N, C-alpha and C positions, 0 to 999 in steps of 0.2 A: 591321648591328650591329657593334660593335667586337669584334674577335676576341681573346680573352684566353687565353693558354696558360700554365699553371702547371706547373712541374716540382717534384714533391714534395708528398705529401699529409699532412705533419704539421700542427701547429696553424697555422703560418704559411701553409701551403698551402690547407688545406680552409676556414679562416676567409676567406681571400682569395676563394676560389671562391664561397662563399655571398654575400659582399658584391658581387663582380663580377656575379653573376647577378641579384641584387636591383636592381642599377643598370642592368640591360638588356644586359649583355655576353653575348656568345656564348662560354661558358667551357668549356675542355677542361683536365682535370687528369690528369697523368701520375704514377702511383705504382708503385713496383717490388714492395713487400712487402704493404702493406695500409694502409687509411686510418687516420690518426692518427699514422703514423710511429713513430719510436722512442719518442716521449713516450707513446704509448698501448700499444704492443706490447712494448717491452723496457726502458723507462726509468721514466718518472713514475708511470704507472698501476700497473705491476707492483711497483715498490718501495714505493709508499704503501699498497698492498694488503698487502704483507708487514708493513709497519710497523703497520698496523691490527691485525693478529694480535699483534704484539709488544706493543702498548699494552695489550691485554687481560691479557696475562701480567704486565706491570708493575703493573697495578692489582691483580691477584690476589695478587701477592707483598707488596703493602702492606696487604692485608686485615687482618693480625694487629694492626697499629697502630690500626686502627679498631675493634678488638674483635670481629672476625669470625673464627671458627674452624670446623673440621670438627666434627661431633657427637662424634667420638671424641677430639677434642682435637688432632688433626693440623693441619698447615699447609695452607691452601687452595691456595697456589701450587705447593707440592710435589706436590700430589695430581693436577695437570693435566699430561698428557703431550701433546707436540707431535707431530702426525702430519705430517711435512714433505712427504710425497707429496700429501696432501690439500690442504695449504696451497697448494703450487705448482700443483696442478690447479686450485684456485679462482682463483688469480692468472691463469693462462693463459685460463681461461674468461671471466673478467671483461674481460680485455684484448681478447679476440676479440669479446665482445658489444658492447664500446664502439666497436671498429672497424667492426663491422657497422652499428651505429646511425648512425655518420657516413656510411658508404656509402649507406645507405637515404635519409638526408637529402639528400645531394648529388644522387642520382638523382631524388628526388621534386621537387627544385627545378629539374630540366632541365639538370643539369651532365653533360657527357660525362666518363666516367672511364675511362682507358686503363691497363691492367694491364702495365706495362713500364718502360723507362727512357727518359729524354729527354736530348737534348743540343742545344746551340745550333748553328745553321747560319747564322752571321752574326747580325745584330741584329734580324732580322724573320722568323725562320723557326726552328722546332723540329723535330727528327727524333725520332720516338717509335719505339723498338725493341721489338717484342713477339715472341711465339712464332710469329706468323703473318708476320712480316717487318718491314720499315720503312715508316713513314708520314711524309710531309712535312706539317707543320702551319703554314701562313702565320699570322702573328700581328702585331696592332697593338700589343699589350702582352704582355710576357713577365715572368713572376715566377719567381725561383729560390728554392726552399725545400727544399733537399735535405739539411738537417740535418748531423749529425756521427756519427762512430763512435768507439768506445773506442780510446784510444791504447794501444799495445803496446810493450813493451820487447823488443829483439832477444834479450836474454838471459833473458827471462821470458815466453815465448810461452804464452798460455792454450791448454790442450789439452782443455777441457770435461770432464776427469776429476778432476783435483785442483787445477789452476790455472785460474782463471776470470776473465773480465771481467764486467761487471755485466749484460750481456745473456744470459750463459750460466748463471748461478748458479741459475736457476729449473729446471734440469733435474736438480738434486739430489733424490733420493728419501728421504734420511735426513739427519739433522742432523750437521754436522761435529762431531768431538770437540774440535778446537781450530782455529779459523779465524784465519789471519793476513790482516790487511787492510793492503795497501800503499797509502798515500795517505790523508791526514787532512783532505782538503777536504770539501765537502758530501757527496758520494757516499760516500766512505770513512767518514765519521763517521756517516752514517745507517745504513749497513749494520752497522757495528760496534755501534751502539746497539741495533739491532733483534735481531741474533743474540745478543747478551748477554742481552737480555730473554727470548729463547726458550730460554735455558739453556745456551748455547754458551760454552766458554772462548774469549776472543778476545784476539789480540795485534794492536795497532795500531802501524804504522810511520809516523811523522811526520817530515818533513824540516824542520820548523820548531820553534820553542821551545815551542809548544803546538798543540793541534789547531785546525782551522778557521781557518787563516790567511786574512786577507781579511775576516773577520767582526769585529763589534765586539769589541774586546780583552777587555772585561769579560765579555761574553756567552761568548766562547770559554773564558775562565777558569773560568766556572761549569761549562760542559760537561766541561772537563778534570778538574775536581774530581769531578763526578758519575761520569764514566767510572772514575776511580781508586777511588772509593768502592764502585762496583759490581763491582769486580774485573777491569776490562779492563787488561791490561798494555800500557803505552804506551812506545814507544821514541821519545823527542823528539831532535830534531837528528840524525836518522838517515836515511840514504839507501839504499834497496834497489837493488842493481846486478844482482841476478839471482835466479831462482827455478827450482828443479829438482824434478820429480816423481821421487821415489826408488822408486816402486812402491807402498808403503804409507804414504807420508807426503810432506811437502813440505819442502824445505830453502830458506830465503830467506837469501841472502848480503848483508850490509850493506857499505857502502863502507869502514868502519873494520876489516873483517876478521871481524866477529862473525857467527855463524850463528844463525838463529831457525827453530825446528822446529814444524810443525803438521800436522794432518791434511789441510787444504786451504788455499788461498790465493786471495784475491780481489785482483785488480789494479785499483785505482781511481786512475789517474795521469792523468786528463784525457781530452779528446776531440780529434778531428781532423776538420775540416770536410770534407764530401763534395764538394769542388769540383773535384777533379782529373779530367781526361779528359772534361769535359762541354762543351767549346768556349768556356769563358769568356774565356781569354786571346786566342783567335783573334777573338772578337767585340769585343775592346777593353775588357772589364770589368776594372776594377782590383782587385787583391787586396793584402792586407797581407802581411807577412813570414810569417805562420802559415798562409796560404792562405785566409783569410776575406775575404768580399766586403766592400768598403768601401761603406757606404751613408750617405745623409744622414738628416735627421729625418723625411722623408716616404718613406723606403725606397727612394729613387732610387740606382741605381748610377752609374758614370761614363759609361754609354751611354744615350742618350736612348731611352725606351720600355722599358728593362729594369729591373725592380725586384728586390729580394731581401728575404727575411725569415727570421728564425730563427737557429739555431745556426751556420749557414754564413755569417753576417754578423759584423761586428766590434762588435755590440752585446751586451747581456746574454743569457747562455745560459739563458733562462727560457721556459717554454711560454707564460706569459701575455704576455711581450714579443713573442715570435714571432707569436702571434695578433694582437696589436695592430699589429705591423708589417705583417702581411698585410692587415688591414682598411685601414690608413692608405694602403697602396700603391694599393688599389682605389679608395678615396675620392679620392685625388689624381689618379690617371690617368684616371678616368672623370668627373672634373669636379664631384664632390660637395664640400660643405663639409668642411674637415679641419683638425685641429689637429696640429701637428708632435709627434712623440714627445718627451715630457718625462721624461728619465731620472731627474730628481730626485723624480718622483712614483711611481716603480716600487717596489712592495713585493715583498719576497722572503721565503722561509721555509726554515729548516733543520729537517727532520723528525726530529731527535733526541728524546730524552726527558730533560729538557724541550726544547721547540721554541725556535727563535730566529726571530723576525720582525722585519724592519727596513724602514723607508721613509725616503727623503729623506736629509737631512744626517746624518752619523755622527760618532762620536767622533774618527775619524781626521781629519776635516775641521777640527774644532776644534783638534786637536793641530798641524795644518799651518797654522793662523792664521785660520781662519774665525771671524768675530766672532759668537758666539751664547752664550746661557746654557743651562745643562743641569741637570736634576735626576734622581736615581736613587732610586727607592723599592723596597726589598726586598719580594719576594712574601711573605715570612714575616710581614709586618705586616698582610696582608689578612685579614679575617675569614673569607671564603669559603675561602681557601687553608688556613687553620688547620683548618677543618672537614674539609677533604679531605686533610689531612696532606701539603700541598705546601710544601716548605721551600726549594727551590732555584729561584732566579729573580728577576727584578726588572722594573720599568717604568722606562724612561728617555725623557725628552722634551727636545727642543732647541727654543728659541725665539729670535727676534731680540731684541736688548736693548731697543730703544726702542719698537717697535711691538707686541712680544709675539707676532708672527705665528709660528705653529708651523711649523718648517722640517724636522723629522725626529723619529724615534722608534725605540726598540728595545724589544721585549717578549720576555722569556725566561720561558716558562711552558708548562705543558700547554695545548694548543690556542691557542698564540700565533698561529697562522695565521688564526684567527678574530678574536682580540683586536685585531690590528693594523688592522682595517678603520676604526675611528673615527679613528686617527692618519693613515691613508692619505687619508680624506676631508678631514681638517684640512690636510694638506700640499697636496692638490690644489686646495682652494678657499681657501687662505690664511686659515684661521681663526686667531683669537688664543686664547691660553690662557684668557682670560676667557670667550670664547664656548663653548670646549670644556667648561669647568668648570661653566658655568650649565646645561648639559644634564643632565637626570635620568639617573641610573643606578639599577639595582635594588640594594637592600641586603638580604642580602650578595650581592656578585658580584665576580669577578675584574676586570671592566671598571671597577669602583669605584676601583681603583688608578690608572687612566689619568686619571679626573677628579680625583682627589686630587693626583697629580702636577701637573696643570695649575693647581690652585688654589695649590699651594705655589710655583709659578713666578711668581705674581702678586707684584710687589714684588721686593725684594732686587736692586735695579738694579745695584749694584756688585759683585755676585757672578757669577762666571762658571760655576762648578760647585758644586752643593750636594749633598751626600751625606747620606742619612738611613739 
């Protein structure tokens, strides 16, 4: 049997292990914290569970506009109290349960799981270090799926008391009175949105002209306006250079000399791959300047027989991409049919309120000269959105001018993560706007706006961008 050794049990690691075993490999997986890695234990599952509680509060606060009130005439949203200790206890319990489920599945499939750390000993052997000592594991195939950890500033070290990174914040037993979020990327924006919905005063420090740099500019503008309307204080074009725990508060210092005060601070300033000290350079594995492993579209590194997947690579830092990279690595290395990773078909989501979901070609591609036509339909024109008092958001679709093949899309809406799927299918299978628009949708439904946008893209051959 082919000996497969996987270092790291996040989505890229455990999905690879399952496929490797399915294809007949003798699979050993080494994980130091728990199955699921950061995605399950401290990142994706915990943050989205927190956001689920925040979504309920957002809905309760909009009840009045739907004609729903307390019997005594009071506001429903104001009547609900957030028990942060219980919210966080539920988050941790769900994360552990998910991790345990993954472990049980791996064991049931005949995969050996080692609790410890792993490092390369050349290109054909891994050394697993556990409490019992070290074990040498000869390997025909090695996969590195070690993930990443929160980046820290030397002048703003998280202390777990008032200054946190995103893996520590779930230890809070009470709601902050004012939370300063440093960083307006996906992580920072999601936490800012969630904590504001839970009733916390939030200050967001953004180093760019608006929140969510790297996202569709129109979508980011909607979120920026929503944040402002909901009372989030935003410092745009501001760079935090330090944070200090003063005992009963936190002082954040900006590069221009301004000071921002709050009760707690969340540092959301990116991640660093966990690639240091695990023998990669000694084995000849090539890294980029940020320490990420360079991989090709079938997850191969620069060394024959060594593959990599997930946030430790130079690909998208998404759990779904990590899982697909892991599967592809096993399909390729064990001789199964495989399609290379197509980053143009990757769909991603920002879990703010409303959410932003994207797939394929984006507005920036058009601005950079990609030849496509686009249409934007505001969510406020959708009948179902009106019924649910949804006012912020839109559907945007991009197609090729002559063939009308759909090459990308953006959805800004509650549950955009669910609505993006038809556009993801369209991009993946090169459907035309005519084919998408001919499929039935329920009336009334939010997905009706996707079909409507496709219908409106039919024709107008000389127009590049149409706004309604």
